[in-house]
C-alpha positions in Angstrom: 17.0 -45.4 2.1 14.9 -46.5 5.0 11.4 -46.4 4.9 11.2 -43.7 7.7 12.9 -41.0 5.3 10.5 -41.5 2.6 8.1 -38.8 2.8 5.0 -39.0 0.5 1.9 -36.4 0.7 -1.3 -37.3 -1.1 -3.3 -34.2 -2.5 -6.3 -36.6 -3.5 -7.5 -36.7 -7.3 -4.7 -39.0 -8.0 -1.8 -36.2 -7.1 1.0 -37.4 -5.2 3.9 -35.1 -3.8 7.2 -36.9 -2.9 9.7 -34.9 -0.9 13.6 -36.1 -1.4 16.0 -35.9 1.7 18.1 -33.4 -0.5 17.1 -30.3 0.0 13.8 -31.0 0.7 13.1 -31.3 -3.0 9.3 -31.8 -4.3 8.3 -34.3 -7.1 5.0 -34.3 -8.1 2.9 -37.2 -9.6 -0.4 -36.7 -11.5 -1.4 -40.1 -11.7 -4.0 -41.8 -14.2 -4.0 -44.7 -15.9 -4.6 -42.5 -19.3 -1.8 -40.1 -18.9 0.7 -39.6 -15.9 2.5 -36.5 -15.4 6.0 -36.5 -13.5 7.0 -33.3 -12.5 10.7 -32.5 -11.5 11.5 -36.6 -10.7 14.3 -36.1 -8.4 16.8 -36.2 -6.4 18.8 -39.5 -5.5 19.1 -42.7 -7.6 16.7 -44.4 -5.2 14.3 -41.7 -5.0 13.8 -42.2 -8.4 13.5 -45.9 -8.2 10.7 -45.5 -5.6 9.0 -42.8 -7.9 9.2 -45.2 -11.0 7.6 -47.9 -8.8 4.6 -45.8 -7.8 4.3 -44.6 -11.8 4.5 -48.1 -12.7 1.7 -49.2 -10.5 -0.5 -47.2 -12.1 0.2 -48.7 -15.4 -0.4 -45.2 -17.5 -1.1 -45.5 -21.3 1.4 -42.4 -21.6 3.9 -40.5 -19.6 5.2 -37.1 -19.7 7.9 -35.7 -17.9 7.7 -32.4 -17.1 10.7 -30.3 -15.8 9.8 -26.9 -14.3 13.6 -25.2 -15.1 17.3 -26.0 -15.8 18.6 -26.3 -12.3 20.5 -29.2 -11.7 18.6 -31.0 -8.9 15.2 -31.1 -10.9 16.5 -32.7 -14.1 18.2 -35.8 -13.1 15.1 -38.3 -13.7 14.9 -38.5 -17.4 16.9 -41.8 -17.5 14.1 -43.6 -15.3 11.4 -43.0 -18.2 13.6 -43.2 -21.4 10.3 -43.4 -23.8 8.5 -40.7 -21.7 7.5 -37.5 -23.6 9.4 -34.4 -22.3 8.0 -31.2 -21.6 10.0 -27.8 -20.7 10.9 -24.2 -21.3 12.3 -23.7 -24.8 15.3 -22.3 -23.0 15.9 -25.5 -21.1 17.9 -27.8 -23.8 20.4 -24.5 -24.2 21.0 -24.1 -20.6 21.4 -28.0 -19.8 24.0 -28.1 -22.6 26.0 -25.2 -21.2 25.6 -26.2 -17.5 26.6 -29.9 -18.3 29.9 -30.6 -16.4 28.5 -28.3 -13.4 25.3 -30.5 -13.3 27.6 -33.7 -13.5 29.6 -32.1 -10.5 26.7 -31.5 -8.6 24.9 -34.7 -9.0 28.2 -36.6 -8.5 28.8 -34.9 -5.0 25.1 -35.3 -3.7 25.7 -38.9 -4.6 28.6 -39.3 -2.7 27.5 -37.4 0.3 24.6 -40.1 0.4 27.1 -43.3 -0.1 25.4 -44.0 -3.8 26.3 -44.0 -7.3 24.6 -42.9 -10.6 24.6 -45.3 -13.2 25.4 -43.3 -15.9 26.4 -39.4 -15.9 23.8 -36.9 -16.6 23.5 -36.2 -20.5 21.8 -33.0 -21.4 18.5 -33.5 -23.6 15.9 -31.4 -25.8 12.6 -31.8 -24.5 10.0 -33.2 -27.0 7.8 -30.1 -26.3 9.4 -26.7 -25.5 7.1 -23.8 -24.8 7.2 -20.4 -23.2 4.9 -17.7 -22.4 1.3 -18.6 -21.6 0.1 -22.5 -22.6 -2.4 -24.3 -22.7 -2.7 -28.4 -22.2 -4.8 -31.0 -22.5 -2.8 -34.5 -21.3 -6.1 -36.2 -20.7 -7.3 -36.1 -17.9 -5.3 -33.1 -16.7 -5.5 -29.8 -17.7 -2.5 -27.3 -17.3 -1.9 -24.1 -17.5 1.8 -23.5 -17.8 3.3 -19.8 -17.4 6.5 -18.0 -17.6 8.2 -17.5 -14.4 11.4 -15.3 -14.2 13.3 -14.2 -11.3 14.9 -17.6 -10.5 15.7 -18.9 -13.7 15.1 -18.0 -16.8 13.8 -21.3 -17.8 11.4 -21.3 -15.2 7.8 -22.2 -15.9 4.7 -22.8 -13.3 2.1 -25.4 -13.9 -1.4 -24.7 -12.5 -4.2 -27.2 -12.7 -7.2 -25.0 -12.5 -9.6 -27.9 -11.9 -7.9 -28.9 -8.7 -6.8 -25.6 -7.8 -3.3 -26.7 -7.6 -0.2 -24.5 -8.5 3.3 -26.2 -8.9 5.4 -23.1 -8.1 8.8 -24.4 -9.4 11.6 -22.9 -6.9 9.0 -20.2 -5.5 6.9 -20.1 -2.5 8.7 -22.0 0.2 8.3 -22.2 3.5 11.9 -22.8 4.2 13.6 -20.6 2.0 13.5 -17.1 1.0 13.2 -16.1 -2.7 16.3 -16.8 -5.0 17.1 -14.4 -7.4 19.1 -14.8 -10.7 18.7 -11.1 -11.4 16.8 -7.9 -10.4 13.9 -8.0 -7.8 11.4 -6.8 -10.4 10.7 -9.7 -12.8 10.2 -12.1 -9.5 8.0 -9.8 -8.0 6.1 -9.4 -11.2 5.9 -13.1 -11.8 4.7 -13.4 -7.9 2.0 -10.6 -8.6 0.6 -12.2 -11.3 0.1 -15.5 -9.8 -1.0 -13.8 -6.4 -3.9 -12.1 -8.6 -5.3 -16.0 -9.1 -5.1 -17.1 -5.5 -7.1 -14.0 -4.2 -9.8 -14.9 -6.4 -9.8 -18.7 -5.5 -8.1 -20.2 -8.2 -5.2 -21.5 -6.2 -5.9 -23.3 -2.8 -3.0 -25.4 -2.8 0.9 -24.8 -3.6 3.6 -27.1 -4.0 6.9 -25.3 -3.8 10.3 -26.8 -5.3 11.6 -27.2 -2.0 9.4 -27.7 1.6 5.9 -28.0 2.8 2.9 -27.8 0.8 0.6 -25.1 1.5 -3.3 -25.7 1.9 -6.1 -23.6 2.0 -6.7 -20.0 0.8 -5.0 -18.2 3.9 -1.6 -20.5 4.1 -1.4 -20.0 0.1 -1.9 -16.2 0.4 0.4 -16.0 3.2 3.4 -17.2 1.1 2.7 -14.6 -1.6 2.6 -12.0 0.9 5.7 -13.3 2.5 7.8 -13.5 -0.2 6.7 -10.2 -1.9 7.4 -8.3 1.5 10.5 -9.6 1.1 11.7 -9.0 -2.3 10.4 -5.0 -1.7 12.4 -5.0 1.5 15.6 -6.5 -0.1 15.2 -3.9 -2.9 14.6 -0.9 -0.9 17.3 -2.0 1.5 19.8 -2.1 -1.3 18.6 1.0 -3.0 19.0 2.8 -0.1 22.8 1.3 0.8 23.7 2.6 -2.9 22.3 6.0 -2.8 24.3 6.3 0.4 27.7 5.2 -1.2 27.8 1.9 0.6 29.9 -1.0 -1.2 28.5 -4.3 -1.6 30.0 -5.5 1.2 28.6 -2.8 3.4 25.1 -3.4 2.0 25.3 -7.3 2.7 26.3 -6.5 6.6 23.7 -3.9 7.0 21.0 -6.3 5.8 22.0 -9.4 7.0 19.4 -8.8 9.8 16.6 -8.6 7.3 13.9 -11.2 8.3 13.2 -13.7 5.6 11.7 -17.4 5.3 14.3 -19.8 6.6 16.5 -17.3 8.4 18.9 -18.9 10.9 18.3 -22.5 9.8 20.6 -25.0 11.2 20.2 -27.4 8.2 20.0 -25.3 5.4 22.0 -22.5 3.8 19.5 -19.5 3.8 21.9 -16.9 5.0 24.0 -17.9 1.8 20.9 -17.3 -0.4 20.0 -14.1 1.2 23.6 -12.6 1.0 23.6 -13.7 -2.8 20.4 -12.0 -3.2 21.6 -8.8 -2.0 24.6 -9.1 -4.5 22.3 -9.8 -7.2 19.9 -6.8 -5.9 23.0 -4.7 -5.7 24.7 -5.2 -9.1 21.3 -4.7 -10.9 20.4 -1.5 -9.1 24.0 -0.3 -9.4 24.4 -0.7 -13.2 20.9 1.5 -13.6 21.7 4.7 -15.7 
């Protein structure tokens, strides 16, 4: 990996974001000599080496790895900090165990695409601290508020740092991809609406999404919420109308292919695929209602 491809963003107060060349995925470092928190370290081996280098330079007394959810591109970094404590949703261990073989295939395919290899294959793990619901943690000096964030993944947690006005949004609120559903629109919409209240009251001034650019400032933050909520509302309404008129899933996908969404017509990112899968998820969920 060349230096020109390395992308770091310094948010101040010891908070740094490193964006991967793979899917523009963001890893977040909360750096402090007392306790450093590493969020979703990834994705490629050389990038993990770079993250480990920066963490090592701060020589922290303790390191905690926080995994926002169980999707494969977010969970590959644990071997770089074998002694670190791990933190994640209480559903994460089960998902990693069930998806082990697919995670390995996806990780190997990505490494091969970039001409690198993993030193050893991915192994599922059980977090040292497994949480769900609403959890307040003080990892001195960091105050973290973790919240269940269903809609994209059943094991997803957001991380809010109220002292810094920062939301680490897991795989939500991106500027390069639409919301990506793992079921009906409702849970995703409710997750965003609850967080939007915090943003409207000034508690969230910066968003780091799982993929894409950082949003800074109240208006930029609120614009992310509005766009994703408008998309989910339009998606559900469009699919509902298609079902009511007796259209098949394929017809609904064709009709809704012209919808607006974040990253539409991207030349480098499969946003059209994500949107079509969203239509299918919404269709199956609505069609199953009595």
